[in-house]
C-alpha positions in Angstrom: 0.0 0.0 0.0 1.2 3.5 -0.8 2.9 5.2 2.2 0.3 8.0 2.3 -2.6 5.6 2.3 -0.9 3.6 5.0 -0.6 6.8 7.1 -4.3 7.5 6.6 -5.3 3.9 7.4 -3.3 3.9 10.7 -4.0 7.5 11.6 -0.2 8.0 11.7 -0.2 11.6 10.7 -0.5 14.9 12.6 -2.3 16.9 10.0 -5.6 16.3 8.2 -5.2 14.6 4.8 -6.1 16.4 1.6 -7.8 15.0 -1.5 -7.4 17.7 -4.2 -7.3 18.2 -7.9 -9.3 19.4 -10.8 -12.9 18.2 -11.2 -12.1 16.3 -14.4 -9.2 15.2 -16.4 -9.0 17.9 -19.1 -5.4 17.4 -20.1 -2.1 16.0 -18.9 -0.7 19.5 -18.6 -3.5 20.5 -16.3 -3.3 17.5 -14.1 0.5 17.8 -13.8 0.3 21.5 -13.0 -2.2 20.9 -10.2 -0.4 17.8 -8.8 3.0 19.5 -8.8 1.6 22.6 -7.0 -0.5 20.8 -4.4 2.2 18.3 -3.7 4.7 21.1 -3.0 2.3 22.9 -0.7 1.3 19.7 1.2 4.8 18.4 1.6 5.9 21.7 3.1 3.1 21.4 5.7 3.3 17.6 6.2 -0.2 17.1 4.9 -0.8 13.6 3.4 -2.0 14.2 -0.2 -4.2 12.2 -2.6 -4.6 13.6 -6.1 -8.2 13.6 -7.5 -9.6 14.0 -11.0 -12.6 12.3 -12.7 -11.8 10.3 -15.8 -15.5 10.3 -16.7 -18.3 12.6 -15.6 -21.5 10.6 -15.7 -23.9 12.8 -13.6 -24.5 15.9 -15.8 -27.4 18.3 -15.9 -27.6 18.5 -19.7 -27.0 15.8 -22.4 -24.4 17.9 -24.1 -22.3 18.7 -20.9 -18.7 17.6 -20.8 -18.3 14.0 -19.7 -14.6 13.3 -20.3 -11.8 13.0 -22.9 -12.3 9.3 -23.2 -11.9 6.5 -20.6 -8.5 5.2 -21.7 -7.1 8.8 -22.1 -8.3 9.8 -18.7 -7.1 6.8 -16.9 -3.7 6.9 -18.6 -3.2 10.4 -17.4 -4.2 9.5 -13.8 -1.6 6.7 -14.0 1.0 9.1 -15.2 0.3 11.4 -12.3 0.6 8.5 -9.8 3.9 7.3 -11.3 5.5 10.7 -12.0 4.8 12.3 -8.6 4.6 9.0 -6.5 1.1 10.1 -5.3 -1.9 8.0 -4.5 -4.7 8.9 -7.0 -8.5 8.7 -6.7 -11.3 8.9 -9.3 -15.0 8.2 -9.2 -16.7 5.2 -10.8 -20.3 5.0 -11.8 -20.8 1.4 -13.2 -19.6 -2.0 -12.0 -17.4 -2.7 -15.0 -15.4 0.5 -14.2 -14.2 -0.8 -10.8 -11.7 -3.3 -12.2 -10.8 -1.0 -15.1 -10.0 2.0 -12.9 -8.3 -0.2 -10.2 -5.4 -0.9 -12.6 -4.5 2.8 -12.6 -5.6 4.3 -9.3 -5.4 3.7 -5.6 -8.8 4.9 -4.2 -12.2 4.2 -5.9 -14.7 7.0 -5.2 -18.4 6.2 -5.1 -20.5 9.2 -6.0 -23.2 10.4 -3.5 -26.1 9.5 -5.8 -24.8 6.0 -6.0 -23.9 5.3 -2.4 -26.8 2.8 -2.1 -25.9 0.8 -5.2 -25.1 -2.6 -3.8 -23.5 -4.1 -7.0 -21.3 -1.0 -7.4 -20.1 -1.0 -3.8 -19.3 -4.8 -4.0 -17.4 -4.4 -7.3 -15.3 -1.6 -5.8 -14.7 -3.6 -2.6 -13.7 -6.7 -4.5 -10.7 -4.8 -6.1 -9.0 -4.5 -2.8 -8.5 -0.8 -3.3 -9.5 1.8 -0.8 -13.2 2.6 -1.3 -14.2 6.2 -0.7 -18.0 6.6 -0.4 -19.7 10.0 -0.6 -22.8 10.2 1.7 -25.9 10.7 -0.3 -27.6 14.1 0.0 -30.7 12.1 0.9 -29.2 9.9 3.7 -28.6 10.3 7.4 -25.0 9.9 8.6 -26.2 6.8 10.6 -27.5 5.3 7.4 -24.0 5.1 5.9 -23.1 2.1 8.1 -24.9 -0.1 5.5 -22.7 1.2 2.7 -19.6 0.5 4.8 -20.9 -3.0 5.6 -21.4 -3.8 1.9 -17.8 -3.1 1.2 -16.6 -4.9 4.3 -18.6 -8.0 3.3 -16.3 -8.3 0.3 -13.3 -8.8 2.7 -12.2 -5.1 2.2 -12.1 -3.1 5.4 -10.4 0.0 3.9 -13.3 2.4 3.6 -13.5 6.2 3.8 -16.7 8.2 4.1 -17.2 11.7 2.6 -19.7 14.2 3.9 -21.0 16.5 1.1 -24.1 18.1 2.6 -27.8 17.4 2.6 -30.4 18.7 0.0 -32.1 21.8 1.2 -35.0 22.8 -1.1 -34.3 22.3 -4.8 -31.1 24.4 -5.4 -29.0 24.3 -2.3 -27.2 22.1 0.2 -26.5 22.5 3.9 -23.9 20.7 6.0 -24.9 19.3 9.4 -21.5 19.0 11.1 -22.9 16.6 13.6 -22.6 14.0 10.9 -18.8 14.0 11.0 -18.5 12.6 14.5 -21.4 10.3 13.9 -19.8 8.7 10.9 -16.4 8.6 12.7 -18.1 6.2 15.2 -18.2 3.7 12.3 -14.5 3.3 12.7 -13.5 4.8 9.3 -11.8 8.0 8.2 -14.3 10.8 7.5 -13.6 13.5 4.9 -15.4 16.8 4.3 -16.1 17.6 0.7 -15.7 21.3 0.8 -16.4 21.8 -2.9 -19.6 19.9 -3.6 -21.2 20.8 -0.3 -21.4 24.3 -1.8 -22.9 23.3 -5.1 -26.2 24.9 -6.2 -27.7 22.2 -8.4 -30.8 22.2 -10.6 -30.3 25.6 -12.1 -32.7 26.5 -14.9 -29.7 27.1 -17.1 -28.7 23.4 -16.8 -25.3 24.4 -15.4 -24.7 23.7 -11.7 -23.8 26.8 -9.7 -21.7 27.1 -6.6 -20.3 29.3 -3.9 -16.5 28.7 -3.7 -16.0 31.8 -1.5 -17.3 29.6 1.4 -14.9 26.7 0.9 -12.6 28.1 3.7 -15.6 28.3 6.1 -16.7 24.8 5.5 -13.1 23.5 5.7 -12.3 25.2 9.0 -15.5 24.0 10.6 -14.9 20.5 9.5 -11.4 20.4 10.9 -12.7 21.9 14.2 -15.2 19.1 14.7 -12.7 16.3 13.9 -12.8 15.6 10.2 -9.8 13.4 9.2 -9.5 14.8 5.7 -10.7 17.4 3.3 -11.8 17.2 -0.3 -11.2 20.4 -2.3 -11.4 20.6 -6.1 -9.0 23.2 -7.4 -8.1 24.6 -10.9 -5.7 27.3 -12.1 -8.6 29.1 -13.8 -12.0 27.7 -12.8 -13.7 30.1 -15.2 -12.5 28.0 -18.1 -12.8 24.6 -16.5 -14.8 22.1 -18.5 -16.6 20.7 -15.4 -17.9 22.3 -12.2 -15.9 25.5 -12.6 -18.5 27.3 -10.4 -17.4 25.2 -7.4 -13.7 25.0 -7.6 -11.1 26.9 -5.5 -8.6 28.9 -7.6 -5.3 27.1 -7.3 -3.4 30.2 -6.2 -5.7 30.6 -3.2 -4.9 27.1 -1.8 -1.7 28.0 0.0 -3.2 30.6 2.2 -6.2 28.3 3.0 -3.9 25.4 3.9 -2.0 27.7 6.4 -5.2 28.7 8.1 -6.4 25.0 8.2 -3.1 23.9 9.8 -3.5 26.4 12.5 -7.1 25.2 13.2 -5.9 21.6 13.2 -3.0 22.3 15.6 -5.4 24.1 17.9 -7.8 21.2 18.3 -5.6 18.1 18.4 
């Protein structure tokens, strides 16, 4: 197992761990730029780092929305990031056949929030032996996630993370109930706060999901204060031109200041 993943599994790290990268694989240059920058920032602050990008975007508002550059292309780039930077890499899967395919190239299989109850998908991910990172559905209680964890565990895989990403509030907003973080930690798994998608504003009449990235720091600091083990932050050098979820992502040049603030919060509460 990768050294960073072993640190996370054993809790052998002083700081929170960070899952970060662009929403989607747009190009090798983009992924390398983000990975290089975030790796430098996290290494300087002794923050375990997992690179994230989606090789395929299956849950889109409109039929003509960007879904990826091609499965093989995207997975090859993720493998290149892993090998070049010696980083663990995560990506999301949406169908059972993708579990084994993606497992050849990445270290952590992410289950999207809308699919966290899909038994066959969870079992396929668990059967690969990879870490399975499950986003809590916007429609589920924190307590209800024990059944998702159990489905993966029943494949013989006990390496599971849970990700909090907010609860649906009305039609076009999400709210975060921070009580859910300690509740899910009681299941004996690392719990991550998705600071990006918790600030989405879905179901816009334009067919393009909105967001409020100015609040990423607020969500992140609160999550660290209540004991989150990790943070999930999508970041891009220029979110305005991103091909997916640009409205939610943190501009890459703002990450350093935020990490410094978060380290101070973490050091204050441990």
